[in-house]
C-alpha positions as CSV (number, residue, x, y, z in Angstrom):
1,X,-31.4,-23.2,-16.9
2,X,-29.2,-25.3,-14.9
3,X,-28.3,-24.2,-11.7
4,X,-28.5,-20.7,-10.5
5,X,-27.1,-18.6,-7.6
6,X,-28.6,-15.1,-6.8
7,X,-26.7,-12.8,-4.5
8,X,-28.5,-10.0,-2.4
9,X,-31.9,-9.9,-0.8
10,X,-35.1,-10.8,-3.5
11,X,-38.1,-10.1,-3.8
12,X,-40.2,-12.2,-6.2
13,X,-43.6,-11.0,-7.6
14,X,-46.1,-12.6,-9.9
15,X,-49.9,-14.1,-10.8
16,X,-48.6,-17.8,-10.9
17,X,-44.6,-18.0,-10.5
18,X,-43.0,-21.3,-11.5
19,X,-39.0,-22.1,-10.9
20,X,-37.3,-23.3,-13.9
21,X,-34.1,-24.9,-13.1
22,X,-32.1,-27.5,-12.0
23,X,-31.4,-26.2,-8.4
24,X,-30.8,-22.2,-7.4
25,X,-29.0,-20.4,-4.3
26,X,-29.9,-17.3,-3.0
27,X,-27.3,-15.8,-1.3
28,X,-30.0,-13.3,1.1
29,X,-33.3,-13.0,2.3
30,X,-35.9,-14.0,-0.4
31,X,-39.7,-13.0,-0.3
32,X,-42.2,-14.2,-2.0
33,X,-45.3,-11.7,-3.2
34,X,-47.8,-12.2,-5.3
35,X,-50.8,-14.4,-5.8
36,X,-49.0,-17.7,-6.3
37,X,-45.4,-19.5,-6.5
38,X,-44.4,-22.9,-7.2
39,X,-41.0,-24.2,-6.5
40,X,-41.9,-26.8,-9.0
41,X,-39.2,-29.3,-7.5
42,X,-36.7,-27.5,-7.8
43,X,-33.9,-28.1,-5.1
44,X,-33.2,-24.6,-3.3
45,X,-31.1,-23.1,-0.5
46,X,-31.7,-19.5,0.8
47,X,-28.7,-18.4,2.8
48,X,-31.3,-16.0,4.5
49,X,-34.8,-15.9,5.3
50,X,-37.4,-17.4,3.1
51,X,-41.0,-15.1,3.7
52,X,-44.2,-16.4,2.2
53,X,-46.3,-13.1,1.6
54,X,-48.8,-14.4,-0.7
55,X,-52.7,-14.1,-1.9
56,X,-52.7,-17.8,-2.3
57,X,-50.7,-20.6,-2.2
58,X,-47.1,-21.4,-2.0
59,X,-46.3,-25.3,-3.8
60,X,-42.4,-27.1,-3.3
61,X,-43.6,-29.5,-5.3
62,X,-41.6,-32.3,-4.6
63,X,-38.6,-30.0,-3.8
64,X,-35.7,-29.7,-0.7
65,X,-35.7,-26.3,0.5
66,X,-33.1,-24.9,3.2
67,X,-33.5,-21.7,4.9
68,X,-31.6,-19.8,7.7
69,X,-35.6,-19.0,9.1
70,X,-38.8,-19.5,7.7
71,X,-41.9,-17.3,8.0
72,X,-44.9,-17.0,6.7
73,X,-46.5,-13.6,7.0
74,X,-49.8,-14.0,4.5
75,X,-51.3,-17.0,2.7
76,X,-50.3,-20.9,2.7
77,X,-47.2,-23.0,2.5
78,X,-48.1,-26.6,1.1
79,X,-44.7,-28.9,1.5
80,X,-46.5,-31.2,-1.4
81,X,-44.5,-34.2,-1.4
82,X,-41.4,-32.3,-0.2
83,X,-38.6,-31.3,2.7
84,X,-38.2,-27.8,4.3
85,X,-34.8,-27.6,6.7
86,X,-34.5,-24.8,8.7
87,X,-31.4,-23.9,10.6
88,X,-33.3,-21.1,13.0
89,X,-37.0,-20.7,13.4
90,X,-40.2,-21.2,12.2
91,X,-42.7,-18.5,12.3
92,X,-46.1,-19.2,11.2
93,X,-47.6,-15.7,12.0
94,X,-50.3,-15.9,10.2
95,X,-51.7,-18.3,7.2
96,X,-51.2,-22.2,7.3
97,X,-48.6,-24.4,6.7
98,X,-50.0,-27.8,5.1
99,X,-48.2,-31.0,5.4
100,X,-51.0,-33.4,3.1
101,X,-48.7,-36.4,2.4
102,X,-46.9,-38.9,4.8
103,X,-43.7,-38.3,3.3
104,X,-43.6,-34.6,3.7
105,X,-40.7,-33.2,6.5
106,X,-39.9,-30.4,8.4
107,X,-36.7,-30.1,10.3
108,X,-35.9,-27.0,12.3
109,X,-33.1,-26.7,14.8
110,X,-34.7,-23.6,16.1
111,X,-38.2,-23.4,17.3
112,X,-41.3,-22.9,15.7
113,X,-43.8,-20.3,16.6
114,X,-47.3,-20.3,15.5
115,X,-50.2,-17.8,15.1
116,X,-51.4,-19.6,12.0
117,X,-52.3,-23.1,11.5
118,X,-49.9,-26.1,10.9
119,X,-51.7,-29.4,9.3
120,X,-49.7,-31.9,8.8
121,X,-49.6,-35.8,7.7
122,X,-45.9,-35.5,7.6
123,X,-43.2,-35.6,10.1
124,X,-42.1,-32.7,12.0
125,X,-38.5,-32.4,13.9
126,X,-37.8,-29.6,16.0
127,X,-34.6,-29.3,18.0
128,X,-37.0,-26.1,20.3
129,X,-39.6,-25.4,21.2
130,X,-43.1,-25.6,19.9
131,X,-45.1,-22.5,20.7
132,X,-48.5,-22.0,19.9
133,X,-48.8,-17.9,20.9
134,X,-53.0,-17.1,20.2
135,X,-55.8,-19.1,21.1
136,X,-56.6,-19.3,17.8
137,X,-53.7,-21.2,16.7
138,X,-54.3,-24.5,15.1
139,X,-52.2,-27.5,15.2
140,X,-53.9,-30.8,14.0
141,X,-52.9,-33.7,12.0
142,X,-54.0,-34.2,8.4
143,X,-56.0,-37.2,7.6
């Protein structure tokens, strides 16, 4: 498809789900569930909360993704040469946020709350506070 817009909240399930369109807009909250998900380079706007709740990994694969808030409940989010722009807060409740490449970029206007791990070789811009809430939180540079 070329451009795609979905109005309303959305749960996306699948063993291995790949987006295949030029761009996508979700006007509502989006929860990614199942085993794995790949944005496949598709630029995506989520006018709501983007929640990662997968068994394995979500890849951006060079996509530019924007969301009102971003939450990792379970699994990994790998920015993979992409960008994530968040108008509100990022919450890593469990799981891992990976930025393996120097050109990966996380821009957050609010706070970053970490109870899982954040591993970065890229750039993090935070307009609020970065808070590691538990003793087991990990914030580390990627090598």
